C-alpha positions as CSV (number, residue, x, y, z in Angstrom):
1,X,22.5,-5.2,-8.9
2,X,20.0,-6.5,-6.4
3,X,18.8,-3.5,-4.5
4,X,17.3,-5.2,-1.8
5,X,19.3,-8.6,-1.4
6,X,19.6,-9.8,2.3
7,X,16.7,-7.3,3.3
8,X,13.8,-8.8,5.2
9,X,10.7,-7.3,4.1
10,X,7.1,-7.8,5.7
11,X,4.2,-7.7,3.2
12,X,0.9,-7.3,4.8
13,X,-1.8,-8.7,2.1
14,X,0.6,-10.1,-0.6
15,X,-1.8,-12.6,-2.3
16,X,-3.2,-10.9,-5.2
17,X,-2.8,-7.6,-7.2
18,X,-0.2,-5.4,-6.3
19,X,0.8,-7.2,-3.4
20,X,1.4,-10.5,-5.2
21,X,3.5,-8.7,-7.6
22,X,5.5,-7.1,-5.3
23,X,6.3,-10.2,-3.6
24,X,7.5,-11.6,-7.0
25,X,9.7,-8.6,-7.6
26,X,11.1,-8.6,-4.2
27,X,11.9,-12.4,-4.5
28,X,13.5,-11.6,-7.8
29,X,15.8,-8.9,-5.8
30,X,16.7,-11.7,-3.6
31,X,15.1,-10.2,-0.5
32,X,13.6,-12.3,2.2
33,X,10.0,-11.8,2.1
34,X,7.2,-12.4,4.8
35,X,3.6,-12.4,3.9
36,X,0.7,-11.7,6.4
37,X,-2.7,-12.2,5.6
38,X,-5.8,-14.3,6.5
39,X,-4.7,-16.9,3.7
40,X,-1.6,-17.7,2.0
41,X,-0.7,-17.5,-1.5
42,X,0.0,-20.5,-3.6
43,X,2.7,-18.0,-5.5
44,X,4.9,-17.4,-2.4
45,X,6.8,-20.2,-0.8
46,X,8.3,-18.2,1.9
47,X,7.2,-17.5,5.4
48,X,3.5,-16.7,6.0
49,X,1.9,-15.5,9.0
50,X,-1.8,-15.7,9.4
51,X,-3.0,-12.3,10.4
52,X,-6.2,-10.3,10.2
53,X,-5.9,-6.6,9.7
54,X,-9.4,-6.1,11.0
55,X,-8.9,-8.2,14.1
56,X,-7.5,-6.0,16.9
57,X,-6.8,-9.3,18.9
58,X,-4.6,-10.6,15.9
59,X,-0.9,-10.1,16.8
60,X,1.8,-10.8,14.6
61,X,4.8,-9.3,16.7
62,X,5.7,-12.5,18.3
63,X,5.8,-14.3,14.9
64,X,8.2,-11.8,13.5
65,X,12.0,-12.0,12.9
66,X,14.0,-10.0,15.4
67,X,14.9,-7.4,12.6
68,X,13.0,-5.9,9.7
69,X,13.9,-3.9,7.1
70,X,10.8,-2.9,5.6
71,X,7.1,-3.1,5.8
72,X,4.4,-2.6,3.0
73,X,0.6,-2.6,4.2
74,X,-1.4,-3.5,0.9
75,X,-5.1,-4.1,2.2
76,X,-7.6,-1.5,0.8
77,X,-11.0,-0.9,-0.6
78,X,-12.8,0.5,-3.2
79,X,-16.2,1.5,-2.0
80,X,-17.5,4.0,-4.5
81,X,-21.2,5.2,-3.6
82,X,-23.2,8.4,-3.5
83,X,-22.5,10.0,-0.2
84,X,-26.1,10.1,1.1
85,X,-26.0,6.0,0.5
86,X,-22.9,5.6,2.5
87,X,-23.8,4.1,6.0
88,X,-21.9,4.9,9.1
89,X,-20.9,1.4,9.1
90,X,-19.3,1.5,5.7
91,X,-17.4,4.6,6.7
92,X,-16.3,2.8,9.9
93,X,-15.5,-0.6,7.8
94,X,-13.4,1.5,5.2
95,X,-11.5,2.9,8.0
96,X,-11.0,0.0,9.8
97,X,-9.5,-1.8,6.9
98,X,-7.3,1.0,5.6
99,X,-6.1,2.8,8.7
100,X,-6.6,0.7,11.7
101,X,-5.1,-2.2,10.0
102,X,-2.1,-0.1,9.2
103,X,-1.9,1.3,12.6
104,X,-1.8,-2.4,14.1
105,X,0.8,-3.7,11.4
106,X,3.0,-0.9,12.4
107,X,2.5,-0.8,15.9
108,X,3.3,-4.7,16.1
109,X,6.5,-4.3,13.8
110,X,7.9,-1.3,14.9
111,X,10.6,-2.8,17.5
112,X,11.7,-5.1,14.6
113,X,11.9,-2.1,12.2
114,X,14.0,-0.1,14.6
115,X,16.6,-2.7,14.9
116,X,17.3,-2.4,11.1
117,X,18.9,1.1,11.2
118,X,17.6,1.9,7.8
119,X,14.0,0.7,7.6
120,X,11.1,1.7,5.3
121,X,7.5,1.7,5.6
122,X,5.1,1.9,2.6
123,X,1.5,2.6,2.6
124,X,-1.0,2.9,-0.3
125,X,-3.3,5.8,-0.5
126,X,-5.3,7.0,-3.6
127,X,-5.3,9.9,-6.3
128,X,-8.7,10.6,-4.7
129,X,-7.5,11.7,-1.5
130,X,-6.0,14.6,-3.2
131,X,-8.3,15.1,-6.1
132,X,-12.1,15.7,-5.6
133,X,-13.8,12.8,-7.1
134,X,-17.4,11.8,-7.2
135,X,-18.6,8.9,-5.1
136,X,-15.1,8.7,-3.3
137,X,-16.0,10.1,0.1
138,X,-15.3,6.9,2.2
139,X,-12.4,5.7,0.5
140,X,-10.8,9.3,0.2
141,X,-11.6,9.9,3.9
142,X,-9.8,6.8,5.0
143,X,-6.9,7.1,2.6
144,X,-6.2,10.8,3.5
145,X,-6.0,9.8,7.2
146,X,-3.6,7.3,6.3
147,X,-1.5,10.0,4.8
148,X,-1.6,12.1,7.8
149,X,-0.7,9.0,9.8
150,X,2.5,8.4,7.7
151,X,3.7,11.9,7.8
152,X,3.3,11.9,11.7
153,X,5.3,8.7,12.0
154,X,7.8,10.0,9.8
155,X,8.4,13.1,12.1
156,X,8.4,10.7,15.2
157,X,10.7,8.0,14.2
158,X,13.3,9.9,11.9
159,X,15.8,9.4,14.7
160,X,15.3,6.0,14.6
161,X,16.1,5.9,10.9
162,X,12.7,4.4,9.6
163,X,11.3,6.2,6.9
164,X,7.6,6.6,6.2
165,X,6.3,7.4,2.6
166,X,3.0,6.6,1.0
167,X,2.2,5.8,-2.6
168,X,-1.1,7.2,-4.1
169,X,-2.0,5.4,-7.4
170,X,-5.0,6.0,-9.7
171,X,-7.0,3.1,-11.2
172,X,-5.1,-0.1,-11.5
173,X,-5.8,-3.2,-13.1
174,X,-6.2,-5.4,-10.0
175,X,-9.1,-7.7,-8.6
176,X,-10.0,-4.9,-6.4
177,X,-10.9,-2.7,-9.4
178,X,-12.7,-5.6,-11.6
179,X,-15.9,-4.1,-11.4
180,X,-14.7,-0.9,-12.7
181,X,-12.8,-2.6,-15.4
182,X,-15.6,-5.3,-16.5
183,X,-15.8,-4.2,-20.1
184,X,-13.7,-3.3,-22.8
185,X,-15.7,0.0,-23.1
186,X,-15.1,0.8,-19.4
187,X,-11.4,-0.1,-19.6
188,X,-11.2,2.3,-22.9
189,X,-12.9,5.3,-20.8
190,X,-10.5,4.7,-18.0
191,X,-7.4,4.9,-20.3
192,X,-8.7,8.2,-21.7
193,X,-8.9,9.8,-18.2
194,X,-5.3,9.5,-17.7
195,X,-3.0,11.9,-19.5
196,X,-0.6,9.0,-20.1
197,X,-3.5,7.2,-22.0
198,X,-3.6,4.0,-19.9
199,X,-4.7,2.7,-16.4
200,X,-2.2,1.5,-14.1
201,X,-0.8,-2.2,-14.0
202,X,0.7,-3.9,-10.7
203,X,4.0,-3.8,-11.5
204,X,3.7,0.2,-11.9
205,X,2.9,0.4,-8.3
206,X,5.1,-2.5,-7.2
207,X,8.2,-1.0,-9.0
208,X,7.6,2.4,-7.3
209,X,7.2,0.2,-4.0
210,X,10.7,-1.3,-4.4
211,X,12.2,2.1,-4.9
212,X,10.7,3.3,-1.6
213,X,12.0,0.3,0.4
214,X,15.6,0.5,-1.3
215,X,18.6,2.7,-0.3
216,X,18.0,4.6,-3.6
217,X,15.2,6.7,-1.7
218,X,17.3,6.8,1.6
219,X,16.9,10.8,1.7
220,X,13.2,10.6,1.4
221,X,10.5,10.3,4.3
222,X,7.2,11.7,4.8
223,X,6.5,12.0,1.1
224,X,3.1,11.1,-1.0
225,X,4.5,9.8,-4.3
226,X,1.9,10.0,-7.1
227,X,2.1,7.0,-9.3
228,X,-1.5,7.6,-11.3
229,X,-0.5,8.3,-15.3
230,X,-0.2,12.0,-14.7
231,X,-4.0,12.3,-13.3
232,X,-3.3,14.3,-10.2
233,X,-0.9,17.0,-12.0
234,X,-1.7,17.3,-15.6
235,X,-5.0,18.5,-17.0
236,X,-5.5,18.1,-20.7
237,X,-7.1,21.2,-22.7
């Protein structure tokens, strides 16, 4: 049984990695998928809206259908550097992409989400937002802010039946993480850091996202769901 059949879901940044896998899984569930990004994906034949998350003047509200049942914000960054070498501009760039982009997407979609009567918004954080990790100061700062945003909006829009939840993954095999997984040795070392013995795959994150978009999670809001191979909770002895 398709959990999301006849639902209309907006995916911000569905062109590669988790976003592309999410589009594939949603379409397999017979959902109507709208993507919004600077460039369209050849793998998505549905409606695409040209939209730049970092451009405050870019507005998608007039291009959306009257009703949306879900919104997923996929853009993100992995800017790993020693704190002393991260410039103000780099901190601001990460915040602009990870937080302000999500704020704009939600603000421009909120009226359509209200009309669903049972809408779900899913944002992506990182395991580093809750676990202290070297060289993650910039991305952890912006992603922790994203978690705070989701919690606040979950409270504000509960009476409108719009749920806000966050997925916090660990390292996942996507183009964004390519530099961290550029050799068999790096992949093996990353696998060993996770209690379940492997890094994440796009389908791991996309599958959890489908759950949060579906009515199977209809009693969940304001949550941060760790999908991280056990890294945030299990300590090997």
